[in-house]
KEMI-832719 format. One line per 4 residues: number of its first residue (from 1); their letters; for each residue x negated, z negated, y of C-alpha. Coordinates in Angstrom, 3 decimals, padded with zeros to 6 digits. Layout:
# KEMI-832719
NUM) a) X/Z/Y ~ ... .
This chain:
# KEMI-832719
1) mnrd) 026.446/008.772/-003.139 ~ 027.015/010.097/000.377 ~ 025.824/009.283/003.891 ~ 028.813/007.034/004.547 .
5) qffh) 028.586/005.047/001.381 ~ 024.580/004.639/002.049 ~ 024.964/003.356/005.471 ~ 027.544/000.839/004.368 .
9) llsp) 025.246/-000.524/001.786 ~ 023.276/-001.960/004.678 ~ 023.522/-005.571/005.697 ~ 023.878/-006.097/009.674 .
13) rppe) 021.202/-005.583/012.213 ~ 020.494/-004.812/015.390 ~ 021.620/-001.331/016.901 ~ 018.161/-000.255/017.633 .
17) ellk) 017.275/-001.081/013.899 ~ 020.096/000.888/012.492 ~ 019.445/003.634/014.697 ~ 015.755/004.005/013.085 .
21) iqqa) 017.179/004.057/009.671 ~ 019.707/006.789/010.884 ~ 016.571/008.539/012.211 ~ 014.906/008.365/008.990 .
25) ywla) 017.612/009.498/006.905 ~ 018.091/012.643/008.945 ~ 014.419/013.081/009.039 ~ 014.070/013.005/005.142 .
29) khah) 017.061/015.226/004.448 ~ 015.764/017.590/006.919 ~ 012.062/017.498/005.686 ~ 013.090/018.200/002.082 .
33) rkqk) 015.969/020.411/002.858 ~ 014.183/023.382/000.922 ~ 013.249/021.358/-002.000 ~ 014.136/020.709/-005.462 .
37) rdgg) 013.491/018.154/-007.962 ~ 012.173/019.187/-011.384 ~ 015.684/019.237/-012.959 ~ 016.696/021.363/-010.236 .
41) gryf) 018.752/018.808/-008.198 ~ 018.532/018.244/-004.214 ~ 015.005/016.740/-003.795 ~ 016.573/014.338/-000.995 .
45) ehpr) 018.463/012.624/-003.720 ~ 015.640/010.819/-005.060 ~ 014.047/009.325/-001.807 ~ 017.681/008.160/-000.928 .
49) rvai) 018.047/006.527/-004.508 ~ 014.510/004.991/-003.680 ~ 016.145/003.411/-000.506 ~ 018.938/002.331/-002.507 .
53) raik) 016.933/000.587/-005.258 ~ 015.386/-001.360/-002.336 ~ 018.722/-002.319/-000.766 ~ 020.169/-003.560/-003.971 .
57) agyd) 017.172/-005.436/-004.924 ~ 017.447/-007.511/-001.643 ~ 014.697/-006.114/-000.090 ~ 016.501/-004.405/002.898 .
61) steq) 014.406/-004.732/005.868 ~ 014.443/-001.755/008.335 ~ 010.811/-001.147/007.545 ~ 011.192/-001.073/003.803 .
65) iifc) 014.380/001.169/003.733 ~ 012.513/003.430/006.396 ~ 009.385/003.629/004.085 ~ 011.543/004.265/000.992 .
69) llhd) 013.689/007.150/002.779 ~ 010.349/008.896/004.125 ~ 007.819/008.229/001.292 ~ 007.184/011.863/000.111 .
73) vved) 007.597/013.342/003.767 ~ 003.696/013.372/004.567 ~ 002.571/014.408/000.993 ~ 005.243/017.304/000.243 .
77) tdtp) 006.474/018.626/003.752 ~ 004.940/019.970/006.946 ~ 006.380/016.961/009.324 ~ 004.180/016.938/012.226 .
81) ltvi) 002.104/013.222/012.184 ~ 003.400/013.231/016.065 ~ 007.217/013.450/015.265 ~ 006.856/010.337/012.679 .
85) valf) 004.505/008.515/014.957 ~ 007.050/008.969/017.755 ~ 009.771/007.894/016.083 ~ 008.353/005.093/013.623 .
89) gvam) 005.016/003.967/015.142 ~ 001.572/004.357/013.766 ~ 001.645/001.520/011.550 ~ 004.656/003.447/009.497 .
93) wdrl) 002.327/006.821/009.589 ~ -000.454/004.912/008.173 ~ 001.529/003.422/005.399 ~ 002.940/006.983/004.383 .
97) vlvs) -000.600/008.230/004.392 ~ -001.445/005.729/001.911 ~ 001.378/006.636/-000.551 ~ 000.088/010.189/-000.483 .
101) kkmp) -001.729/011.648/-002.996 ~ -002.262/015.054/-000.742 ~ -003.148/014.489/002.589 ~ -002.403/017.333/005.417 .
105) vfdt) -004.839/018.990/007.180 ~ -003.542/019.621/010.754 ~ -004.460/022.428/012.995 ~ -005.654/020.705/016.131 .
109) vtge) -004.307/023.191/018.692 ~ -000.807/023.882/017.038 ~ -000.332/020.885/014.946 ~ 000.691/022.618/011.879 .
113) vrgr) -000.326/021.797/008.258 ~ -003.453/024.294/007.292 ~ -003.849/022.699/004.081 ~ -003.868/019.658/001.967 .
117) tkke) -006.944/017.449/000.309 ~ -006.365/015.493/-002.711 ~ -007.242/011.896/-003.362 ~ -009.135/010.641/-006.295 .
121) tavy) -006.821/008.745/-008.495 ~ -008.711/005.671/-008.652 ~ -009.246/005.578/-004.901 ~ -005.533/006.189/-004.442 .
125) fkei) -004.320/003.130/-006.476 ~ -006.865/000.968/-005.252 ~ -005.598/001.635/-001.605 ~ -001.967/000.948/-002.854 .
129) asad) -002.855/-002.125/-004.330 ~ -004.499/-003.600/-001.331 ~ -001.809/-002.183/001.029 ~ 000.994/-004.334/002.702 .
133) iivr) 004.113/-005.388/000.947 ~ 006.237/-002.689/002.101 ~ 003.922/-000.014/000.849 ~ 003.629/-001.840/-002.673 .
137) rgkl) 007.335/-002.611/-003.293 ~ 007.860/001.021/-002.133 ~ 005.559/002.461/-004.723 ~ 006.993/000.314/-007.097 .
141) fdrl) 010.537/001.469/-006.509 ~ 009.415/005.229/-006.371 ~ 007.807/004.972/-009.919 ~ 011.247/003.147/-011.105 .
145) dnms) 013.123/005.963/-010.204 ~ 010.834/008.678/-011.177 ~ 010.727/006.933/-014.904 ~ 014.441/006.567/-015.039 .
149) dmra) 015.167/010.288/-015.485 ~ 012.186/012.213/-016.860 ~ 014.277/014.694/-018.986 ~ 012.841/017.781/-016.914 .
153) fsra) 009.043/016.216/-017.772 ~ 007.339/017.924/-020.577 ~ 006.163/015.568/-023.286 ~ 002.653/015.743/-022.269 .
157) rrkk) 003.560/015.081/-018.740 ~ 005.778/012.237/-019.896 ~ 002.901/010.615/-021.808 ~ 000.028/010.884/-019.005 .
161) ylve) 002.896/009.687/-016.560 ~ 003.276/006.810/-019.143 ~ -000.502/005.827/-019.302 ~ -000.870/006.224/-015.486 .
165) trrr) 001.937/003.616/-015.050 ~ 000.507/001.385/-017.434 ~ -003.145/001.470/-016.468 ~ -002.713/001.816/-012.614 .
169) lmpi) 000.770/000.646/-011.493 ~ 001.836/-002.212/-013.768 ~ -001.359/-004.541/-012.451 ~ -000.165/-004.178/-009.020 .
173) arat) 003.417/-004.547/-010.034 ~ 002.581/-008.014/-011.458 ~ 000.635/-009.130/-008.471 ~ 003.454/-007.765/-006.207 .
177) dpml) 006.818/-008.966/-007.773 ~ 007.452/-010.064/-011.137 ~ 010.874/-008.729/-011.121 ~ 010.128/-005.400/-010.571 .
181) anel) 006.958/-005.836/-013.010 ~ 009.431/-006.464/-015.578 ~ 011.599/-003.653/-014.801 ~ 009.097/-001.235/-014.788 .
185) dmlc) 007.409/-003.091/-018.112 ~ 011.129/-001.986/-019.770 ~ 011.162/001.380/-018.263 ~ 007.452/001.964/-020.258 .
189) rkvs) 008.777/000.740/-023.443 ~ 011.660/003.046/-023.172 ~ 009.488/005.741/-022.562 ~ 007.010/004.873/-025.170 .
193) aslk) 009.887/004.645/-027.779 ~ 011.049/008.377/-026.809 ~ 007.599/009.456/-027.404 ~ 007.411/008.714/-030.744 .
197) qpsr) 010.907/010.373/-031.583 ~ 010.106/013.727/-033.289 ~ 010.867/016.861/-030.915 ~ 014.111/018.458/-031.107 .
201) rlaa) 012.200/021.567/-032.366 ~ 010.541/019.322/-035.164 ~ 013.614/017.714/-036.059 ~ 015.500/020.900/-036.551 .
């Protein structure tokens, strides 16, 4: 899907809201421009797919779309805090912080990212569980997209991801949205079944 097709998926909204989505789209594309997914594809395709999932599921509020497009910007890029706050406000920054496992440490003089601190897993998912609906749904769409294509994941990583999803995310999904919980559960079953199959090396 290209930019034109993406924006034609959107329902009508005030010009100022459309502008905010355009800015989020540009920022996500620019911030992730040098990054690749594990399978080698352009990283930006992932946040765009996450936003498309939200739109097609009927959760196409401007705030939800912006969050989906930007959900990895804080964790994975050096985008300054001031840029996100200036464009999308403190509330959106706070949401993006909640969904980020690794927090940037900014230089107080230059504003540059000088390092990152990693959140403890239990704390991270506890914060997600108590976050607002935009964050919880966005995280679920993110996990749905990641679990839909795990071809580049090692067997061990797929297993770890599955265990984490069932233990940490399924309770959040059930409390947030039965439809998304059902979709996530089906993906978990699919991944579980694939893990029970012999590896190609063993099968040969």
